[in-house]
Residue frames as qw, qx, qy, qz and C-alpha x, y, z in Angstrom:
[[0.348, 0.855, -0.112, -0.367, -72.26, -3.11, 47.71],
 [0.846, 0.153, 0.343, 0.379, -70.59, -4.75, 44.73],
 [0.024, -0.836, 0.248, 0.488, -67.77, -2.66, 43.35],
 [0.842, 0.535, 0.043, 0.049, -66.94, -3.22, 39.69],
 [0.774, -0.222, 0.158, 0.571, -63.23, -3.78, 38.94],
 [0.404, 0.420, 0.280, 0.763, -63.35, -0.73, 36.66],
 [0.255, -0.907, -0.194, -0.274, -64.59, 1.72, 39.32],
 [0.564, 0.304, -0.421, 0.642, -61.35, 3.23, 40.54],
 [0.455, -0.504, -0.510, 0.529, -60.79, 4.38, 44.10],
 [0.196, -0.249, -0.006, 0.949, -60.12, 7.97, 42.95],
 [0.421, 0.610, 0.386, -0.549, -63.28, 8.17, 40.82],
 [0.204, 0.445, -0.601, -0.632, -61.89, 7.56, 37.35],
 [0.870, 0.252, 0.224, -0.361, -63.91, 5.36, 35.02],
 [0.471, -0.394, 0.714, 0.336, -61.39, 2.70, 33.96],
 [0.625, 0.400, 0.652, 0.155, -63.43, 1.59, 30.94],
 [0.369, 0.922, 0.119, -0.007, -62.80, 5.00, 29.32],
 [0.397, -0.720, 0.447, 0.352, -59.03, 4.77, 29.72],
 [0.535, 0.654, -0.453, -0.282, -56.96, 4.49, 26.53],
 [0.032, 0.404, -0.910, 0.086, -54.97, 1.63, 28.08],
 [0.524, 0.118, 0.742, -0.400, -58.09, -0.24, 29.21],
 [0.703, 0.565, 0.053, -0.428, -59.70, 0.13, 25.77],
 [0.396, 0.620, -0.660, -0.152, -56.48, -1.06, 24.14],
 [0.164, -0.297, 0.911, -0.235, -56.20, -3.99, 26.56],
 [0.499, 0.205, 0.741, -0.399, -59.75, -5.22, 26.22],
 [0.637, 0.587, 0.473, -0.163, -60.76, -4.55, 22.64],
 [0.477, 0.871, -0.110, -0.045, -58.11, -2.92, 20.46],
 [0.874, -0.230, 0.182, 0.387, -54.87, -4.96, 20.13],
 [0.551, 0.558, 0.110, 0.611, -53.46, -2.56, 17.51],
 [0.181, -0.880, 0.052, -0.436, -53.86, 0.32, 19.93],
 [0.805, -0.572, 0.138, 0.076, -52.22, -1.74, 22.69],
 [0.822, 0.090, 0.165, 0.538, -49.18, -2.41, 20.50],
 [0.280, 0.739, 0.079, 0.608, -49.01, 1.27, 19.48],
 [0.443, -0.849, 0.087, -0.276, -49.18, 2.44, 23.11],
 [0.882, -0.365, 0.155, 0.256, -46.59, -0.13, 24.18],
 [0.698, 0.365, 0.127, 0.602, -44.25, 1.02, 21.41],
 [0.033, 0.841, 0.012, 0.539, -44.64, 4.66, 22.39],
 [0.593, -0.753, 0.185, -0.216, -43.82, 3.79, 25.99],
 [0.299, 0.583, -0.747, 0.114, -40.97, 1.44, 25.19],
 [0.511, -0.206, 0.727, -0.410, -42.77, -1.44, 26.92],
 [0.042, -0.079, -0.951, -0.297, -44.19, -4.78, 25.88],
 [0.475, -0.356, -0.405, -0.695, -47.95, -5.04, 25.36],
 [0.665, -0.392, -0.628, 0.099, -48.14, -7.24, 28.47],
 [0.382, -0.172, -0.386, 0.822, -46.51, -4.49, 30.55],
 [0.166, -0.104, -0.103, -0.975, -49.10, -1.99, 29.36],
 [0.426, -0.356, -0.752, -0.354, -52.16, -4.24, 29.70],
 [0.129, -0.030, 0.572, -0.809, -54.75, -3.21, 32.32],
 [0.278, -0.396, -0.816, -0.317, -58.20, -4.54, 33.19],
 [0.385, -0.762, -0.260, -0.452, -59.21, -1.94, 35.76],
 [0.106, -0.679, 0.454, -0.567, -58.16, -0.46, 39.09],
 [0.659, -0.361, 0.502, -0.427, -59.53, -3.31, 41.15],
 [0.946, 0.252, -0.159, -0.125, -58.43, -6.14, 38.86],
 [0.815, -0.396, 0.301, 0.297, -55.38, -8.38, 39.06],
 [0.647, 0.313, 0.326, 0.614, -54.07, -7.10, 35.69],
 [0.108, -0.940, -0.157, 0.282, -52.76, -3.56, 36.18],
 [0.518, 0.713, -0.084, 0.465, -50.71, -1.13, 34.10],
 [0.593, 0.013, -0.428, 0.682, -47.63, -0.07, 36.11],
 [0.053, -0.314, 0.177, -0.931, -48.93, 3.42, 37.10],
 [0.691, -0.390, -0.217, -0.568, -52.18, 1.83, 38.26],
 [0.834, -0.153, -0.495, 0.188, -50.37, -0.93, 40.16],
 [0.477, -0.029, -0.400, 0.782, -48.41, 1.66, 42.14],
 [0.203, -0.666, -0.278, -0.662, -51.43, 3.90, 42.83],
 [0.152, 0.111, -0.632, 0.752, -51.11, 5.48, 46.26],
 [0.517, -0.171, 0.043, -0.838, -54.86, 6.16, 46.42],
 [0.811, -0.102, -0.521, -0.244, -55.69, 2.43, 46.37],
 [0.563, 0.010, -0.661, 0.496, -53.28, 1.74, 49.22],
 [0.072, -0.159, 0.347, -0.921, -54.49, 4.75, 51.18],
 [0.660, -0.192, -0.179, -0.704, -58.17, 3.83, 50.80],
 [0.794, -0.092, -0.600, -0.003, -57.47, 0.26, 51.87],
 [0.407, 0.054, -0.607, 0.681, -55.52, 1.39, 54.94],
 [0.224, -0.079, 0.268, -0.934, -58.38, 3.71, 55.91],
 [0.228, 0.276, 0.912, -0.203, -61.07, 1.11, 55.27],
 [0.440, 0.594, 0.171, -0.652, -62.89, 3.06, 52.55],
 [0.709, 0.336, 0.581, 0.214, -63.83, 1.92, 49.07],
 [0.411, 0.714, 0.255, 0.506, -63.53, 5.34, 47.41],
 [0.360, 0.125, -0.226, 0.896, -61.59, 8.52, 48.18],
 [0.279, -0.487, -0.202, -0.803, -64.88, 10.38, 48.56],
 [0.744, -0.524, -0.383, -0.160, -65.69, 8.34, 51.67],
 [0.648, -0.013, -0.390, 0.654, -62.50, 9.40, 53.44],
 [0.311, -0.833, -0.324, 0.323, -62.55, 11.96, 56.26],
 [0.346, -0.546, 0.236, 0.725, -59.64, 13.79, 54.55],
 [0.418, 0.432, 0.633, 0.487, -61.34, 14.00, 51.13],
 [0.830, 0.505, -0.096, 0.216, -60.20, 15.71, 49.01],
 [0.689, -0.542, 0.126, 0.464, -56.62, 15.43, 50.18],
 [0.034, 0.818, -0.321, -0.476, -53.81, 17.49, 48.67],
 [0.313, -0.223, 0.836, 0.392, -52.51, 14.50, 46.71],
 [0.381, 0.515, 0.763, 0.080, -55.90, 13.91, 45.10],
 [0.185, 0.901, 0.142, -0.366, -56.26, 17.63, 44.31],
 [0.105, -0.647, 0.570, 0.496, -52.88, 17.61, 42.56],
 [0.359, 0.068, 0.894, 0.260, -53.77, 14.40, 40.68],
 [0.350, 0.707, 0.597, -0.145, -57.11, 15.84, 39.56],
 [0.122, 0.894, -0.048, -0.428, -55.51, 19.03, 38.23],
 [0.398, -0.423, 0.646, 0.495, -52.87, 17.27, 36.08],
 [0.074, 0.020, 0.817, 0.572, -54.93, 15.95, 33.14],
 [0.437, -0.014, -0.133, -0.889, -58.31, 16.70, 31.55],
 [0.601, -0.169, -0.729, -0.283, -59.70, 13.18, 31.92],
 [0.393, -0.255, -0.718, 0.515, -59.68, 13.83, 35.67],
 [0.087, -0.300, -0.030, -0.949, -61.73, 17.04, 35.56],
 [0.622, -0.385, -0.255, -0.632, -64.90, 15.47, 36.96],
 [0.443, 0.038, -0.828, 0.342, -63.44, 13.50, 39.89],
 [0.151, 0.009, 0.540, -0.828, -65.35, 15.54, 42.49],
 [0.655, 0.088, -0.112, -0.742, -68.65, 15.13, 40.63],
 [0.696, 0.118, -0.687, -0.173, -67.95, 11.45, 40.12],
 [0.222, 0.049, -0.814, 0.534, -67.16, 10.84, 43.79],
 [0.388, 0.060, 0.333, -0.857, -70.44, 12.56, 44.67],
 [0.731, 0.131, -0.339, -0.577, -72.41, 10.41, 42.20],
 [0.522, 0.113, -0.837, 0.119, -70.80, 7.20, 43.47],
 [0.012, 0.028, 0.711, -0.703, -71.89, 8.13, 47.00],
 [0.509, 0.138, 0.116, -0.842, -75.41, 9.03, 45.82],
 [0.823, 0.231, -0.152, -0.496, -76.25, 6.12, 43.51],
 [0.851, -0.249, 0.459, 0.060, -73.57, 3.48, 44.13],
 [0.218, -0.524, 0.638, 0.521, -70.68, 2.34, 41.97],
 [0.410, 0.234, 0.837, 0.277, -72.65, 0.03, 39.66],
 [0.276, 0.840, 0.461, -0.072, -75.23, 2.69, 38.69],
 [0.094, -0.851, 0.239, 0.457, -72.43, 5.26, 38.38],
 [0.371, -0.238, 0.752, 0.489, -70.60, 2.96, 35.96],
 [0.387, 0.561, 0.713, 0.164, -73.77, 2.72, 33.84],
 [0.111, 0.950, 0.149, -0.252, -73.95, 6.53, 33.70],
 [0.246, -0.684, 0.490, 0.480, -70.28, 6.76, 32.77],
 [0.509, 0.118, 0.772, 0.362, -70.69, 4.20, 30.01],
 [0.335, 0.813, 0.472, 0.065, -73.16, 6.59, 28.36],
 [0.100, -0.932, 0.111, 0.329, -70.85, 9.60, 28.82],
 [0.253, -0.558, 0.660, 0.436, -68.07, 7.87, 26.89],
 [0.542, 0.291, 0.769, 0.173, -70.20, 6.16, 24.24],
 [0.006, -0.070, 0.446, 0.893, -70.54, 7.60, 20.74],
 [0.493, 0.353, 0.430, -0.669, -74.18, 8.66, 20.27],
 [0.570, 0.475, -0.370, -0.558, -74.00, 7.70, 16.59],
 [0.683, 0.272, -0.661, -0.151, -72.48, 4.20, 16.63],
 [0.846, -0.493, -0.050, -0.197, -72.19, 3.21, 20.31],
 [0.752, 0.269, -0.390, 0.459, -68.39, 2.80, 20.33],
 [0.582, -0.766, -0.115, 0.246, -66.72, 3.44, 23.70],
 [0.487, 0.691, -0.143, 0.514, -64.11, 6.18, 23.47],
 [0.570, -0.316, -0.357, 0.669, -61.52, 7.60, 25.82],
 [0.080, -0.888, -0.208, 0.402, -61.48, 11.23, 26.93],
 [0.220, -0.593, 0.437, 0.640, -58.65, 11.71, 24.42],
 [0.339, 0.281, 0.774, 0.455, -60.47, 10.35, 21.38],
 [0.167, 0.348, 0.044, -0.921, -61.67, 13.65, 19.94],
 [0.624, 0.198, -0.408, -0.637, -63.29, 11.84, 17.02],
 [0.888, -0.134, 0.316, -0.306, -65.04, 8.50, 17.55],
 [0.194, -0.464, 0.829, 0.245, -62.67, 5.64, 16.96],
 [0.516, 0.260, 0.816, -0.030, -65.56, 3.67, 15.43],
 [0.432, 0.707, 0.541, 0.144, -67.32, 6.03, 13.04],
 [0.429, 0.217, 0.110, 0.870, -65.26, 9.24, 13.13],
 [0.189, -0.855, -0.405, -0.264, -68.05, 11.37, 14.65],
 [0.394, 0.092, -0.304, 0.863, -66.72, 14.55, 16.21],
 [0.196, -0.581, 0.715, -0.336, -67.03, 14.87, 19.15],
 [0.361, 0.127, -0.922, -0.059, -66.64, 11.22, 19.99],
 [0.424, -0.447, -0.775, 0.140, -68.84, 11.22, 23.09],
 [0.273, -0.891, -0.279, -0.230, -70.60, 13.50, 25.59],
 [0.650, -0.604, -0.008, 0.460, -67.49, 13.74, 27.80],
 [0.510, 0.028, 0.312, 0.801, -65.38, 15.05, 24.92],
 [0.048, 0.719, 0.431, 0.543, -68.16, 17.42, 23.87],
 [0.451, -0.865, -0.222, 0.003, -68.20, 18.88, 27.38],
 [0.560, -0.705, 0.230, 0.370, -64.42, 19.11, 27.83],
 [0.777, 0.530, 0.174, 0.292, -63.20, 19.44, 24.24],
 [0.171, 0.925, -0.207, 0.268, -61.22, 22.65, 24.76],
 [0.510, -0.691, 0.502, -0.097, -59.25, 21.24, 27.71],
 [0.887, 0.005, 0.441, 0.135, -58.65, 17.90, 25.99],
 [0.662, 0.686, 0.094, 0.286, -57.54, 19.49, 22.70],
 [0.032, -0.920, 0.321, -0.220, -55.24, 21.88, 24.58],
 [0.695, -0.497, 0.519, -0.005, -53.68, 19.01, 26.51],
 [0.872, 0.266, 0.353, 0.212, -53.15, 16.98, 23.34],
 [0.442, 0.853, -0.059, 0.270, -51.59, 19.97, 21.60],
 [0.295, -0.848, 0.419, -0.137, -49.21, 20.50, 24.52],
 [0.747, -0.287, 0.593, 0.088, -48.03, 16.89, 24.11],
 [0.114, 0.477, -0.644, -0.587, -47.72, 17.14, 20.34],
 [0.375, 0.228, 0.899, -0.010, -50.50, 14.60, 19.79],
 [0.056, -0.186, -0.563, -0.803, -52.52, 15.13, 16.60],
 [0.397, 0.040, 0.291, -0.870, -55.91, 16.73, 17.24],
 [0.670, 0.068, -0.469, -0.571, -57.68, 14.12, 15.16],
 [0.875, -0.200, -0.436, -0.066, -56.86, 11.28, 17.53],
 [0.227, -0.720, 0.506, -0.418, -55.70, 11.31, 21.09],
 [0.958, -0.135, -0.198, -0.155, -55.57, 7.55, 21.33],
 [0.711, 0.241, -0.454, 0.480, -51.92, 7.63, 22.33],
 [0.083, -0.522, 0.375, -0.761, -52.53, 9.81, 25.36],
 [0.635, -0.387, -0.667, 0.049, -53.09, 8.25, 28.74]]
């Protein structure tokens, strides 16, 4: 089983992360995020959970270390799944709402096919631009909602952005 570098251990889809999008295709966004965090763009850069280029929170991920020590590729394959740490992690932010469903799909169809499904969930149906869970409007064409994920979880995402003081029109600064 080949595991893409953007299929995280916990079940997040790295290619829909604001930092990943900024790192791989939007240098302006990368500089904006770095400025907001008080870091250099190189310190923010990330190419996926299983890559060699990791944003600091991803580099210190306890789930990666735990999975490796238990000999599993994904949290969903662990005998203790879902552990209390993963439950707390899942409940913190709206882009993590579907972790349980995603772990189930990874087990059913494999990580490569799951990534293909996720690519569709985060792609704008109008222009094909990949968006993060926090891009309420498409960053390519402005379509609202930006993608099927946002359409499904709009209320939770908008509420989270509002609680952080992020403008509703663009959540690109939220990670």
